[in-house]
N, C-alpha and C positions, 0 to 999 in steps of 0.2 A: 686524788685523780683516779678516775675509773679506767681500768685497763681491760679492753674487750678480750674475751676468751679466744684462743686460737680456733680456727675453723674445725679442726678435728674434734676438739672438746665440745664445740657447739653442736656438731653433728651427732655426737654420742648422747648429749642431753636431749636432743629432739628426736632421737631414734630415726634419723634419715641418713642418706649417703652424703659424703662430703661434697660431691659434685653438684648435688641438688641445691646447695647454698649459693651456687653461682648462676642458677637458672634464671633467665629473664624471659618473659612472654614475647614470642615473635609475632603472634597474631595481630596485635595493634599495628605493628609496622606494615605487615602484609595488607591489612585492611586499608591503611592510609594510601598504599600504592594502588590498590584496586579502585578506591574512590576517585583518585586522580584520573585513572583510565576511563571510569564511568563518566566523569565530568567532560572529558574530551569527546566522547561519543555523543552526549547530550548537546554539546555545543554545535556539532555538525548535523544532528538529527533530533531537533527539539521536540518532536512528537513521540519519540520512542519510549515505550514502557520497559519494565525490567526484562520481559521475555525477549524483546528485540535487541536490547542492550546486551543481554547474555549471548544472543546469536551473533552479534557483531564482534564481541570479544572472544567468542569461543569458550565461554564460562558456563558453569552450572547455573540453572535458573534460580534455584533456591539460594545459592551463594550470592548471586547478583541482587536478588530481592533483599537479602539481609543487609548488604552493603548500602543499598539505596535507602532502606529504612533507617539504618544506623546514622547516616549522614544527612538524612532528610532531603534526599535527591529525588526530584520529581520531574516529569516531562514539563517543559516550558509551555507547551501547547497541549491542552487537555480537551478531550471530546466531551460534549454535553451528554447527559444521561440518555442512554438509548431508549427509543420507544419500544414498547412491548412487541415482540415478534408475533405474527399470526400463528394460529394453531396449525397442525398438520392437515386437518380437515379443510381449513380455509385455503391452505396453499394448493390443495389438490382439487379445489372446487371449480377452477377456471375451465372453460370449454373452448376458448379461442385456440386456433392452431398454434402449437408450440413444439417445434421439432427438437428442442433441447430435452423434452421429456423422453424422447426415444433414442437419443444419441448424445455423445460427449466427444470433444476433440481429443485426439491422441497424437497430434502433430501440429506444427504451426500452419496457419492459413487454412485450417479446416473450417473453423467457425469464427466469424467476426461479429461483434456486437456494436450497435450504435445507440446513441442517446444524446440529449442536450440538457443543459441546466441554465437557469437564469441567474445572472449576477448583476448587481447594481453598481454603477460607476458614475459618480458626480450627479446623482439624482436621476440617472437614465438607465433603463434595463438593457442589458446586453445578453446575448445568448452564446454560450460555449457549447459547441458540438464536437463530439469525439467518436473515434472508431478504435476499438480495442480488440486485440487477438485474445480469445478466451483461453487459449492454451498457454501462451507465453506471458499473458497479462500485460503486454506492452501497449502503450498508447501509440498506435501506428500513425494517426493523423488527428489534427484538431484545427478548428476554425472558430473565430468569434465574429458574430454578426449582430446587426441592430435588431433583427427579428428572426424567429425560427421558421424559415421558409424552405420550400423544396430546393431552391438554389443553394442554400447553405448546406443542406444535407448532402446533396449531390457533389458539392465542392469538396467536402470532407472525404467522400467515397473515392473521388478521383485522385485526391492526394494520397489516400491509403494505397490505391492501386499503383500509383507511381512509385511510392516508397518501397513497397514489397515486390513490385514487378509481377504481380499476379493478383488473382481474386479468390475469395473463399468459396467453398461449396455451399455454405449456409450463412445468411446474414440475419442476425437476431435483433429485434427491437421491440418497443412497446407498440401499441396500436394508435399512436398519434397520427393525425391526418397527413403529416409530412412524410411518414414512412409508408403509409398505405395508399398514397396518391398514385394516380396513373403514371406520372412521370417517374416516380421512384420504381414502380413496378416495371416500367419499360427498361430502366437502366439495369435492374437485376436480371431481367429476361435476356437482354442483350449480352450479358456477361455470364450466362448460364448459372446464375446463383439462385438457390432456393430460399425464399423468404421464410422467416420464422417470427412469430409474434407472441409476446407475453399476453396473458389474459387481461382483459380490461380491469383496471383498478388493482392489479397485482404487480406492483413495481419490483417486488423481491424476485420475480421470475426473470428479471434482468439484473440479478444481484451484483455481478462483478462490476458493471457500469455504475450502479448505485453506490457501491462501496468506494469506488474510485472518487466519485464526486464528494462523498463525505470526507475522504482523506484530503482531497484537494482543497476544499473550503476551509478545513481545519488548519492545514499547514501553510497554505498560501497567505491566509490572513485577509484583511480588508483591501479590496481593490482600490479604495480611495487613498491609500498610502502612496500611490503613484501619480505623478504630476500630469500625465497626459495619456490618451488612448494608445499612442505608439509605445510609451514607456510601460504601460500595462501589458501590452502584447509581448514586448520583449521580456518582461518578468515572467509571464506565463511560459514563454519558450524555455527560459532557464529552468523553471520548475518541472516542465515535462521532461527535459533532459535529465534532471536530478532523479525524477521518479523512475525513468526507464533505465538509467545507467548506474545510479548510486544507491538508491533506497532499496533495501532488502524487502522482498515480498514474503510474508509469513508462510504462504503455501509453498513457495519455491525455495526458500532458505537462501535466496540470492536475488540480485536485481534482475528484472525481466530481460534486459538485453544480454546480460551475462548468461542467463539460462538458455536463451536462443543461440548464443554463440558456442556454448559448450556442447550443444547437440546431444544432451543426455536423453532427449526424447527419442533418439534413434532406436534405442533398445526397447522403448515402449511400442514403437510401431512395427517392430519385427515380429 
């Protein structure tokens, strides 16, 4: 029968300390704990990559990336490969009036941006119109209509005015006919708002709105998963609340409503 050597003798033969013979790696246990936390974040935010997961958990980005790679954890919703961005020369080539080239918001309600996007529901096109505060990145108001008309655009603006109880100094949009129409111009003039337009064919000049629509379509999923138009509208309302109050914005490091309520922007405007 083989009798193992005492720990002291084993340590002498191996030229190591006796305590080291009792050492067990702690990292696997810590990694297992971290991967459970990462899974919880991904369950609530299925489109988060490792950077946003790290922000949510207050962890180092490289550590979070290592854990997600080790356990093969990926966002449940992944964006398609991005289209190549235009060159700097192309971005500067537009000649249409664009007040965002000359100023940027330093407080809420300084500049709002408007846009609409087409979604398909049960074989029919619907148009989602939104107004976003370019400083807080909050979706102030939204409406869905059968067509992109002046009435839809003005309805969203009226809702935004009601929610914020004020109007912006500048309203930025593309040069779609709905935004450059006489009725839209009248509304802006009546509220002492300066219009601002992206150059024609330059959608990136209204980049925050465009980025929101990409995020919305990615995370919201197919509209056809909802049984009726009222159910679709209710689901959109839930998503807008999630986007404004729960989903951290990468530029703000917090949700838009939280950023607005913390009033960190006060120090910027002083």
